[in-house]
N, C-alpha and C positions, 0 to 999 in steps of 0.2 A: 827274442823273436823280432824278425824284421818285417815291418809293415810296408806295403806299397805306398809310394809317395801320393798317388792319386787318392788312396783311402784316407790318408792323413789330411790331405787338402779338403776332402769332402766333409770331414768332421769339423774342420775350422770354418768352412763355409756355412755349415748348418748351425754352429754354436757361436754367437757373438761373444767376445771375450768378456764384455761387461756382464752378460747373463751368468757366466760361470763365477766371475769374481765377486759379484754382489751377494753371493751366498755366504761369503766370509767377511766382506768389507762393505760398509754402508757407503754407497756412492751418491754423489751429487753431480748434476749436470754442470759442466764448466766450459762454456763455449761449445766447441765441437768435440770435447772429450768429457770423460767422467773423472772425478777426483774423490779421494777419501783418505782416511788415516792408514798409515802403513800397517800391514798385518805382521810385519817382521820386527818393528821397533815401537816403543812407546813414544808417542808424540802428540802435541796439541794442535799443530797446524798441518793440514793435509799436504803430503808430499808424494802421494801415490796416485798415478794417473793411468787411465785406460783409454786406448784409442781403437775403436772397433774397425775403422777404415784400414788401419795399419795391422790389425789383428795382433795387437801387442799391448803389454802393460809395462810401466816404468815406476820403480820405487827409488826416488832420489835420496831418501834417508839411508838406505842400505846399499845403494849402488846396484841393485838387482833389476833385471828386466827379462822379458821373454815372451813366449806365446802362451796359448791356453794350456798346453800340455805342461809347460814349465811351471805354471802357477799351481796346478793340481799337485805336481810332484813336490814343489817347495812347501806348500801349506799342509799337505796331508801325508807327507813322507812316503809317497808311493814311488815305485819304480816306473820307468817309462812304459813298459808293456801294461802295467796295472792302470796307469793314467789313461792310456789309450782305450783300454777295455771299459773303464768307467765312463769316459766321454762318448765313446761309440754307442753305449747303451742309451745315454741321454739323448743322443742325436738320432736314435732309431735305426742304427746301422748294426748289422751282424758282423762279427769279427771275421775277416777272411782267413781261410785255412791255407797255411803256407804249403803249397804243393808245387810240384814241377809245372803243372798247368798254369797256376797263378803266376809263377815267376816268368813263364813264357808269355803270358798276357802282358805283363809289365814291360818285358823286353820288346814286345810287339808295339805297345803304345809309344815307347821311346823311338823305335824305328820309324813309325808312321809320322811322328813329329819331324824327324829328320827329312823324310820324303817331302812333307808339306813345306818345310823351309826351303828345300831345293826348288820346289815348284814356285814359291813366292819370288825367289831370286830370278828364276827363268822369266816369269811374267814381267818383272821389273825391267829386265834387260831388253825384252821384246818391245816394250813401250818406247825405248830410246832409239831403236833402229828404224830403217825405212818402212818396214811392215807396220810399225806402230804409228805412222803419221796421222792416220784418220782418228785414232784414239786420242792422240795428243791434241788434235784439233777440237775434238769433242770436249776434252777437259779444259782447254783454253777458253772455249765458248762459255763454259760454266765458271770461269774465273779461277780455275785451279791450275796454277802455273807449276814450273819445275820444282820449286821449294816445297810446295804442298804435296806434290806427287811423291817426293822423296820422304817427307814426314810420315805420310800415311801408307807408304809402300805400294802405291797404285801401280798397276801393270796392264799388260795387254796379252790376250791369248790369241795366237795366230789362227787364221782361217784355214787350218789344215787338220786332218783327222788324227795324225800321228806325231805332230811336232813335239808336244810335251812328253808323250810316251817314249819316243826315241831319245829325247834329251835325258830323261830320268834313267832310262836303261843304260845309257852311256856313263852315268854316275854310279852305277851299281845297284839301283833300285830294282826289285823284282816286280813281275806283273801282279802278283798277289798283293804286294804293298800298295801299288798304285790303285788297285781296285778297292782295297780296304780303306784307303784314305779318301775315297770318293772322287778321284781324279779321272777315272775311266768309266765309260759306259760298257756294260757287259751283260750277258744273258745267254740262255740256252739257244736262242735263235740268232745270236750274234757270233759269227765265226771268229772274228778278230776284234778284241776290245779296242775302243778308240777314245780320243779325248772328249771329256764331258764339256769343257768350255772351249768354244771356238768363236773367234771374231768378237770378243767381248772386252770391255774395260773391266779389269779385275780389282776387287777390293778384298784384301786379306782380312779374315776374321780371326781374332786372337782371344786366348783365354785371359783370365785376370792377371796372369804373369807376363803377358805379351808374347806367348808362343803361338805360332800360326796353327789353327786347328781346322780351318775350313776357308772357303772362298765364296764371295758373291760376284756374279758377273752381269754387267749391263750390255745388252746386245747393241751393236752398232747398225745392224741391218734392220730397217723399219719393218720388214716382212717376217722377222724372226717370230716363231710361235710364242716364245716366252721372252718378254722384254728383260725381266730380271730373273736370274737363276741362282739358287743357292746350292751348295754342296748337299748331298743327301746325309741322312743320319749315319754316323760312323762310330767306332769305339771312342773317338775323341770328341765328336761334335753332336750335341743334342740341342737343336735350335731353340726349343722352348726354355732352355736353361741358360742361355747366353744372350748378352746384348753387345751390339757392335760398338767398338771404341771403349770398352770397359777398362782396359789396361791404361789408356791415356786419361780417361775421365776420373778415375778413382782419386788421384791426388788433387786434381783441380776441384773436384766436388768437396773434398775435405777442406781445402783452403778457402773455398768460397761459401761453404755451408749450404750448398744447393746442387742438385743434379737435375738435368732437363732431359726428357725423352722425346725425341721427334720421330718422324715416320720413315726416313730413308737414309741411305749411306751418304749421298751428296748433301742432304740437309745437315747431317752431322758435321761434315767437313766444312761446309760453307759457314755454319755458325761458329765453328772453331776459328776460322779465319777472321770472323767478325768480332772475335774477342770473347767467345763463350766455349772454352775448352772442356767444360763440365757437361758435355752433351753425349748421349748414347741413343741407340735405336734398337728396337726388337728386330727379329729376323724373319719376316715373312708371315707372321701369324699375329692374331690378336694378343694383347699383353697376357702373359701367363702368370700363375702364382709364383713360380720360381723366379721369373723376372722381376716381379714386385719385391720379392725378398732381396734380390740383388740391389735394387734401387734403394731400399730402406737401409741397407748397410752403408750406403753412401750419403743418405740424407733422410731426415725424419719426414719431410713433406716433398717428395719429388714432384716436379712440375711436368705434366704430360702436355705437350704442345701439339695441337691438332690443326689441320686446315679448317677454315671456317665454313666449308661447304657441307652438304648433306652427308657425304661419306665421312668427313671428319667428325661430325656429331655422332654418327653411328659408332665409329671407333671409340669415341669417348664413352658412350653409353655402355658398350660392351666391357670396357675397362672397369666401370663402376661395379658391374655384376661380379667380375673377378675379384675386385678388391674388398667388397663389403665384408665377406667372412674373415678377412685377414687383418683389417684395420684395428687399431687400438691406440691407447695413449702413446704418443711419440711415433705413430705409424699411420700416416694418411696420405692423401694425394691432393694435388691442386691441378686445375685444368686451365690452360691458356689456349684461346682460339684466335687464329690468324684472320686477317681480313679475307673475305670471300674471294676465291680465285687466286690466292697466293699461298705458296708453301714457304718454309723457312729459307730455302735457297733464294727464291724470288725476293723475299723481304730483306735478306742479308745484302743482296746486290743492289737493291733500289734504295733502302733506307739505312743500311749499315747497323752498327752497334746500337745507336740510339733507338731506332725503330724496333729492334728486337727487344731491347730492355723494356720498352714501353709495353709490349705485348706480354712479356714474362711478368712484369710488375703488376699487370692486371689479372693475373691468374686467380681463378675462383676456387673456393673450397669445394670438396666433394659433395657436401650436403646441398650446396646451391645447384650444382649440375644435376644431382639426383632429383631435386625438386622440379627443375626445369623439364627434365625428361618426362616426368610423370604428369605434368600439368599443361604442357604445350599440346593440348589435344582439342582445342576449340572451346566453345562456350560451355561453362559448367552450370547449365541452367535447369537441371532436374535433380531431384533427390537421388535418383538411381545413379547418375553419373558421379555425383559427389560420394555416394556410398562406395562405388567402384574405386574411386581414387583413395578413399580412406582405407579400404580393405587392402589394396595393393601396397600402399605405404606401410601399413602395419606388418604385412608379410615380409617386406624388405627389411624392416627394422629387426625382425627375428633372425635375419641372416648374420647380424653383427654378433660375434661370439663374446666379445668383451662386455661384461655386464654393465660396468660403469659407463662406458662409451654408449652402449645401447640406450641407457636411460637418458643421457644427454641428447642423443639423436631424437628420441621420442619427444622430449620437451621442445626441441627446436621445430620439429615437424608439426607438433600440436600448435605452437604459436603461429606458424605459417598458415595452417588451416583456419585458425581463428581469425586471422587477419583477412584471409581470402573470403571468409563468410561474413565479415563485418562484425565479428564478435569482439567486445572490449576485453581488456585484461582482467577486469573484475568478474567477467563471466556473463555480463548483461549484453543484450543485443540492441544496437541503436535503431531508432525508427528509420524505415526506408520509405521514401515518398510520403512521409508524414502519417502513415497508417499502420505501422507495425509496432507492437509492444513486445517487451522481452518475454520469452516463453516461460511458462511455469516450471518450477524446479523438478516436478515429477516425483516418482516414488523413490525416496531415499537418496536423491541426487543422481543415481545411476552411475555407470562407469564410462559410458561414452567412448570417444575415440581413444584407442590404445589403452583403455583402462583409466582415462583421466576425465573427470567431469562430464558435463552434458554434451551431446553431439552438437555440431555447428548448426545454426539456423541458416535460412536462405533469405537474402535481401530481395526487395521487390525487383531490383534490376541487378541480377547477379553479375559480378565482374567477369569480363571476358579474358581468357588466356590467349596468347598469340595463336593465330591460325596456321602458323608455319609448320606445326607438327601435328596436323589433324589426324595423322595415321597412328598416334600412340596406341600401343596394345592395351592400355587400360580401358579405352573407350571404344575401340573398333571391335565390331562383332567378329567372332571366330568362324561363323558359318558352320555348316554341317560337316566339313572336311577338315580334320586337324592339319594345320599348315606344315608341320614338320613331316608328316606322313606324305603329303602331296609333294613336298620338295624332294624327298628321297626317291619317290617313284619318277618324278620328272627328270631328275638327274640320270636315272637309269634309262629312261626313254630317250634322252638326248645323247647318251653315250653307250651304245649297245655293247661295246667292249667290256664296260664295267658290269653290265647285266650278266654276261657269260661268267665272269670271275666271281660274282657275288650271288649267283643263283641259289645256292644252298642256304646261304645266310638269309636271303630274302624269303625263302620258303618258310623259315622258322620264325620270322619276324611277327611280333604280336601287334596287330593293327586294330584300331577301334572304329575307323570310318568304314562304312559299308562300300562306298565307291573304291576306296583304296584297297580294301581286302579283295574285291572282285578283280580289280586290275592287277594286283599282286599275283593272284593265282594264275591269271592268263600269262603274265610276263614270265613267271616261273616255268610254265609249260613251253613257252617259246624260246627259252634260253638255250635249248639244245641246238637250235638252228644258228646259222651265221647270217648276219645282216650287213649289207654294204654301208649303210648309214642310218641315221635316226629316222629319215623319211620312210625307208623300207620297213623299219620296225613298227612305225605308226600304221602303215597300211595293213600289216599283219594283225595288229590289235583291232583295227576297225573291221576287218573281215570276220573277226570273232564276235561281232555285234556289240562291241564295247566302246564305240565311238563317243557316246554321251558321257560315260565314265571318264574316258581320257580327257575330253574337253573340260569336264568339271574339275578335274585335278589340275589341269593346266591353268584354269581360271583361279583356283584357290591359291596357287603358288605365285600369283602376281603381287608386286612387281618381282621379276625374276632376277636373282643375284647373278652376276656375270659368270661365276664358275659353273652354274647349272646350264648355261646356254650351250647350244650345239657346237658353237665355234670355240668354246673354251678348251684349253689344253687338257687332255684326259688325265694327266698327272694332278692337275689342280682340282678337277672334278672328283677324282678319286679321293683326294685328301678331304674335301668337303663331305663326301659320302661317308668316309670313315668316321669323321667327327659326328655327323648327324646320326649315324647308326648307334654310336656309343651313347650319345645324349638320349636318344629315344629309348634304348634298352634300360638305361638307368632311370628314366622318368617312369616307365611302366613298372619297374620293380618298386620304386618309391610309392606309386599309387597303391600297389598291393600291400606294402608295409603300412601305409596310412590307414587302409581299411582295418587291418589287424589291430593297429594301435587304437583306433576309435572304438573297436569292440572291447579291447582290454580296458580302456578308460571307462567305458559304460558299465562294465562288470565290476571294476574296482577303481574308484576315483581317487587314487593316491598320487603323491607327488612324482613318484618314479614314472608311472604311466603317462602323467601329464607332460613331464619333461621329454619323454620319448616322442610323444605326439608332436610337440613343438619342434623338436630336432628334425623330424621328418618333414614337417611343414616348411621349415627354414631351408632345408636342402632342396625340396621340391620347388619352392619359389625361386631359387637360384637357377634351376635348370629350365623351368618352363619359360618359354620365350627366348631363351638364349639361342643365338644363331651359331651355326657352324659355318666357318668362312676361311678362305685363304685370301689375304689381302696383299697386293703389291707384287711380290716376287713370284715369278712364274705366271703372271697374268698375260693373257693373250690380247687384251685390249684394255683401254682405260688409262687413268693417270699413272705415271711412273712413280715408283718409290713410295707408294702408300702401303705401309707395312703394319700399322697398328689396327 
């Protein structure tokens, strides 16, 4: 049976070689590899090595080596199809049925890669001719000269609607191939498909093997609606499962034992020039679980390098929520924050290798940044605020799936809370202001924070946490209008085109806020009409006597994220809306499941019902408060290149 190469690649991407090998060989960490005794020969000294970055194993005692399929075949006596079937099942993949349709899809994938390679070569050539002078000037201003342009295959897309289309057609590419590879814009209302990228500096996006699968383009016109633009989702490109510069950074990360993730294309290139070739960047979204797994295949503790401003902190905090359910022994994150007002490109050009190394060397562990996020909310001067902090941290710990790591996190957080409260390691509380005694032990010692000991006491002069993040969701009131509901409706108010397309979905949405439900009903009724802009839609809402509801929802959504604003590109607003609707539906479903689980536990307090309740609570805590956002690429205003 012949399996598509893309299917085999997906199995190898999902199953690290060490994970499969250790079922037969006891492995020990050895630098950036794993080592153990040969499964093929009797030996006393290890000569068997596994390298997850190279997706390979090496047995020097027998001279054998290979990939994950070879290992299963060699050790279990299976044929290649049997090994693929076994590993596909472990990877959670269904075996593809070999059909003419499947073979046609594989042929199509190959042809699309050929078209994208032709496009990359075209963009490269255009950068070097007279039309590319402005793009070369932009790159030179960023310190990216001809050698770097060639290394990263940078290019320029001419400011013409059909330049690339006509070039590819001359090379034999069909219109369908150009559309399927994301190079042309098309639609029912577009008579003639035209080039997606125009007057932009072009950054090829490659898969792990170095094949071009998409592009990112930086607009040269300051008035362009989207400063950064990525290829759309295609059969080859899924932006949440790819990182920029992966093919170059893999070997460097293995050699250096570290991978660094920054926020933008130019940041990656500038840091590479400064001596950090082990750098990648996500592609226009917050860090995804798939991207976390990619980073962990390159390094056990990837460093996420963020700008030191408020946007950088928010990006770091979102990454924490993504990573918590995924971390475990040998799988965590560290966070490096740049000086406020600087991005990696600025720092590379002003301070060079030494300045960057200092920032990366000061990277903080995930638990530190988690603690900062949840305590930078102003003074903790009341029992209620401390209880809110305690409860929130407890729920966050439940999101960690690895039991051993979860226990260590609980211990660490408990110690931090004890120190914050002035509690000593022995459990006693020091006098504060000379008039406080240690509290009595209570009945049976109690379980206290996260099930450990007594709850923290409060000193006479409670320690203050930085006021810089007084808007922390642990301590800020939610008000009467759920924020996510208000943001969904505000997005539709500011982008009437989205209201028309999502009217049916909006009508079926389960809302708990009274104001949001009333406004939703009115907007659903108005969706049948056409509105010139958001101002006209607001007038229609107000004429229905719902001005107070509209204003309340606008107030509840403050501060307004840029994709929700009226001047944001509709494609960005639509992406945020899609994410927000998905998060909202899942949250409402989890609330219903939680009620059922609570009833079941009350009727039968067994371990299974308790485990189910905790599982729902953990997932719900990960969803509540999570923001839907599009950062950086496609933004119509704001700092360029911010993609985490």
